[in-house]
N, C-alpha and C positions, 0 to 999 in steps of 0.2 A: 824330266825335261832336260835336254842338253843345253849347255851354256857355252858361249863362245866369247872369248875376250878380244876386244879390238882396241887399237890405238887411235886417238884423235889428236889433232893439233888443238892448242889451247883455245883458239877462237871458235872452233867447231864445238868443243866441249861446252863453252860458255853459252853458245847459241842453243844447244840442246838443253842445257840446264834451265835457261829462261823459258823454253817452251813447255816445261813441266807444269802440270796443274795440280796444285796441292801435293799429296803424297804419291802422285803418279810415278811409275817406274820409268827409267830410260827406255826400256823395251816398249812400253805402252806409247810413249812419245813417238818412237820410230814407227810403230804400227799405225799410228794416227796420221803420220806425215804423208804428204802427197808428192810422189816423184814422177816427173814427166817421163813416160815410157817412149822409146823411139818408135817412129811410125814403122809399121811392118806390112804395108801394102806392097803388092808386086812392083808397082812403079817406084816406090821409095827404095825398095831393095835393089832394083835395077839402077837407080840413080847413084846409090851409095857404091855399088859395084863398079859403075862407070868411073866414079871419082877415084876409087882405088886403082883402077886400071890406069887412069891418067897420071896418078902418082907412082906408077910402076910398082904397085903393091897388090894388084888384084888379078882377076881373070884375064886371059888373053883376048885380043880383039875378035878372034874367031868365035869364042864363046859368047861375047857380048852380042855379036851379029846374030848368032843363032837365037838367042833370047829375044832380041828385037823382032826377028822374023816370026817366031812363035807367038809373041804378043800380037803382032799385026794380023796373023792368021786367026787367032782367037777372036779378035774384034770383028772379023768378017764372017764368022760362022756362029749360029745360035748355040747356046749352051745346052739346050734341052731338045732332045730329039722328038719329032712328032709321035703321038701316041694314039692308039685306037681304044684305049680304055674308057674314055668318057663318051665316045661316039657310037656310030652304028656298028652292029655286029655282022 
């Protein structure tokens, strides 16, 4: 098993220490912890990209426009093509 050493500020260490149950290891406490994952839907990614663009840190407006058009086109067309598999032969 590989081991990684990390540095914690004192308040974070104390909080982690208080979260231990009995002789539980710090690794077990971290594995048990729940961390909020960032939303990864297409609309969330577009919103984050737009915010980066506004802050002059992201994709150019042309790219954002392309993504917006692609999303609009996708909404206008069905995702699944008609199929004859379940119907008449």
